[in-house]
C-alpha positions in Angstrom: 82.7 81.6 102.3 85.7 82.4 104.5 89.5 81.9 104.3 91.0 78.9 106.1 93.5 80.7 108.3 95.3 77.6 109.5 96.0 76.3 106.0 97.1 79.8 104.8 99.5 80.4 107.7 101.0 76.9 107.4 101.6 77.5 103.7 103.2 80.9 104.4 105.6 79.6 107.0 107.0 77.2 104.4 106.7 79.2 101.2 107.1 82.9 102.1 109.7 84.8 100.1 112.9 85.7 101.9 112.4 89.5 101.6 115.0 91.6 103.5 112.4 93.7 105.4 110.9 90.4 106.9 114.1 89.4 108.7 114.2 89.4 112.5 116.8 92.2 112.8 114.7 94.9 111.0 113.2 97.8 112.9 109.9 99.5 112.5 111.7 102.4 110.8 113.1 99.9 108.3 109.7 98.5 107.6 108.2 101.9 107.2 110.8 102.7 104.6 110.1 99.5 102.8 106.3 100.2 102.7 106.8 103.6 101.3 109.1 102.3 98.6 106.9 99.3 97.7 103.9 101.5 96.8 103.4 100.8 93.0 107.1 99.7 92.7 108.1 96.0 92.2 110.0 94.2 94.9 113.0 93.5 92.7 113.6 97.2 92.2 113.0 98.1 95.8 115.2 95.6 97.6 118.7 96.9 96.6 117.7 100.5 97.3 116.2 99.6 100.6 119.4 97.8 101.6 121.4 100.9 100.8 118.9 103.1 102.8 119.0 100.9 105.9 122.8 101.2 105.9 122.8 104.9 105.2 119.9 106.0 107.3 119.4 103.3 110.0 117.3 105.6 112.2 115.0 108.5 111.4 117.4 111.2 112.7 120.0 110.1 110.3 117.7 110.7 107.4 116.5 114.0 108.9 120.1 115.2 109.1 120.4 114.7 105.3 119.0 117.2 102.8 115.9 116.7 100.8 118.1 116.6 97.7 120.2 113.8 99.1 117.0 111.7 99.7 115.5 112.5 96.3 118.8 111.6 94.6 119.0 108.3 96.5 115.4 107.6 95.6 116.4 107.2 92.0 113.8 105.7 89.7 111.5 104.2 92.3 108.7 106.4 91.1 106.6 109.2 92.7 109.4 111.2 94.2 107.0 113.0 96.4 107.0 109.8 98.5 110.7 110.3 99.2 110.2 114.0 100.1 107.4 113.1 102.5 109.4 110.3 104.1 112.2 112.8 104.7 109.7 115.1 106.4 108.3 112.1 108.4 111.9 111.3 109.6 112.2 114.8 111.0 109.0 114.4 112.9 110.0 111.0 114.3 113.4 112.3 115.3 112.1 115.4 117.1 108.7 114.3 118.5 108.9 110.5 118.9 112.5 110.0 120.3 113.6 108.5 116.9 111.0 105.7 117.2 108.1 104.8 114.9 104.8 104.7 116.8 103.0 101.3 117.1 99.4 102.4 116.8 97.4 103.2 113.7 96.0 106.6 114.8 99.4 108.0 115.7 100.9 106.7 112.5 98.2 108.4 110.5 99.2 111.7 112.0 102.7 111.4 110.5 103.6 113.2 107.2 103.0 111.0 104.1 101.4 108.1 106.0 98.1 107.0 104.7 95.6 104.3 105.7 97.4 101.4 104.1 100.9 102.3 105.3 99.8 103.0 108.9 98.1 99.6 109.2 101.0 97.8 107.4 103.5 99.2 109.9 101.4 98.5 112.9 100.8 94.9 111.7 104.2 93.9 110.2 106.5 95.8 112.6 104.5 95.4 115.9 102.2 92.5 115.3 99.0 94.5 115.8 95.7 92.9 114.9 94.6 95.3 112.2 93.3 94.7 108.6 96.0 95.4 106.0 94.5 95.8 102.5 96.4 96.2 99.2 95.6 95.1 95.7 96.8 91.6 96.2 94.7 91.2 99.4 91.6 92.6 97.7 92.0 90.1 94.8 92.3 87.1 97.1 89.3 88.1 99.1 87.3 88.7 95.9 88.0 85.3 94.6 88.2 83.1 97.7 85.3 84.7 99.6 83.1 86.5 97.0 83.6 84.2 94.0 84.6 87.1 91.7 87.6 87.0 89.4 88.4 90.7 90.2 87.7 92.9 93.2 86.5 95.9 91.1 87.1 99.5 92.3 88.4 99.8 95.9 86.3 101.1 98.8 88.4 101.7 101.9 85.5 101.2 104.4 84.2 98.0 102.7 87.6 96.5 102.0 88.9 97.0 105.6 85.7 95.5 107.0 85.8 92.5 104.7 89.4 91.7 105.7 88.9 92.4 109.4 86.1 89.8 109.5 88.6 87.2 108.3 91.3 87.9 110.9 92.0 85.1 113.4 91.2 85.9 117.0 94.7 85.9 118.5 97.0 88.9 117.8 100.0 86.8 116.7 98.1 84.7 114.3 96.2 87.7 112.9 99.5 89.4 112.0 100.9 86.3 110.3 97.6 85.8 108.5 97.8 89.3 107.1 101.2 88.7 105.7 100.2 85.4 104.3 97.1 86.8 102.6 99.3 89.4 100.9 101.9 86.8 99.9 99.3 84.6 98.4 98.0 87.3 96.2 101.5 88.4 95.1 102.8 84.9 94.3 99.9 82.5 93.6 96.6 84.2 93.3 98.0 86.7 90.7 95.9 89.0 88.5 96.7 87.5 85.1 97.7 83.9 85.6 96.6 82.6 89.0 98.3 79.3 89.9 95.2 77.7 91.4 97.0 74.3 91.5 99.4 75.7 94.0 96.9 77.4 96.2 96.9 76.2 99.8 93.3 77.1 100.5 91.0 74.1 100.7 88.0 76.1 99.4 87.7 79.0 97.0 84.3 80.4 95.9 85.7 81.5 92.5 87.2 78.1 91.8 84.2 76.2 93.0 82.1 78.3 90.6 84.2 77.3 87.7 86.3 80.5 87.6 83.7 82.6 85.9 84.8 85.7 83.9 84.5 89.1 85.6 81.5 91.1 84.5 81.6 94.0 86.9 83.1 97.4 86.7 86.7 97.3 85.6 89.3 99.1 87.7 90.8 102.1 86.0 94.4 101.5 85.0 96.7 104.5 84.7 98.8 104.7 81.6 102.3 106.0 81.8 103.8 106.5 78.3 103.3 110.1 77.1 101.9 111.3 80.4 102.9 114.3 82.5 104.2 111.8 85.0 106.7 110.4 82.5 107.9 113.9 81.6 108.3 114.7 85.3 110.4 111.6 85.7 112.7 112.6 82.8 113.2 116.1 84.3 113.9 114.7 87.7 116.4 112.2 86.3 118.5 115.1 84.8 118.5 116.9 88.2 119.4 113.8 90.2 122.3 113.1 87.9 123.7 116.6 88.2 125.7 117.8 91.2 125.0 121.5 90.4 122.0 123.5 89.2 120.9 122.9 85.6 120.2 125.5 83.0 116.7 125.6 81.5 118.0 124.7 78.0 119.3 121.4 79.3 115.9 120.5 80.7 114.2 121.5 77.4 116.0 118.7 75.6 114.4 115.9 77.6 110.9 116.2 75.9 110.8 117.8 72.5 107.5 116.2 71.5 105.3 118.7 73.3 107.1 121.8 74.8 103.8 122.8 76.5 103.6 119.5 78.3 107.2 119.8 79.3 106.6 123.3 80.8 103.6 122.1 82.6 105.5 119.2 84.1 108.3 121.4 85.2 105.8 123.9 86.8 104.2 121.0 88.7 107.5 119.9 90.1 108.1 123.5 91.3 104.7 123.7 92.9 105.2 120.3 94.6 108.5 121.5 96.1 110.5 118.8 94.4 112.4 121.3 92.3 113.6 124.8 93.1 114.8 127.6 90.9 118.0 129.5 91.7 118.3 133.3 91.7 120.0 133.2 88.3 117.2 131.1 86.8 118.7 127.6 86.9 117.0 124.5 88.4 117.9 122.1 91.1 116.5 119.4 93.4 114.8 120.7 96.5 117.3 122.0 99.1 120.1 122.6 96.5 119.0 125.9 95.0 
């Protein structure tokens, strides 16, 4: 089974959310920033920060002129601060090697710092209308249900997933780009993981629905927990440093996680290794670029 592109595009043109990075006046740089922010972070949390970043750093050179600490502090609680640090590095490359412009082809985008397979294709598609498959969790779910008749897509395979979506793209470039956005929107708002609203689905045929919506019996995708992990401790340490305008003493950091001092030390060491945190000559700690 395939996906009815005409029905999906018509639905999208009427029901697509008014997200700020979809508006006509946004640039490829703005879209790149949104894609980095949206990785594993809800839209509602991203939108206000993105608006602030577009105003503060409208072009890559503006961000490159700021310090890493400025970018990390502005990143706030969007999660995975390494993404912010890599975006700052990417901005520097765009400013110095690409005349402050974001490239329009996947291969060149993949050569930029912090840009992976998904982000490169998303920017090429959504910023420049390129006919390339764009695959995220939502897209994989829609394809699994509508095409394969499975309730869940199982564990991802970049090669398999890209090929499956590419086979569904309409022939013309403009329709392919809109179809990609529509496929993602359908998975985010209708064909959701826990409570799919099949009664609102615009697709005239769905293999999973036609089969009676059978339970998933395949391999379950591994879900990362957060509470009690090193990632949570790293976040607490970073929060202290973001909120401070000067280097912080070790004793102050020690208070953020008293449950397991060894885990706290490991988390702090990992932040130092990742280059997100630096230590001053007198043994205090600060965000990268402020030591």
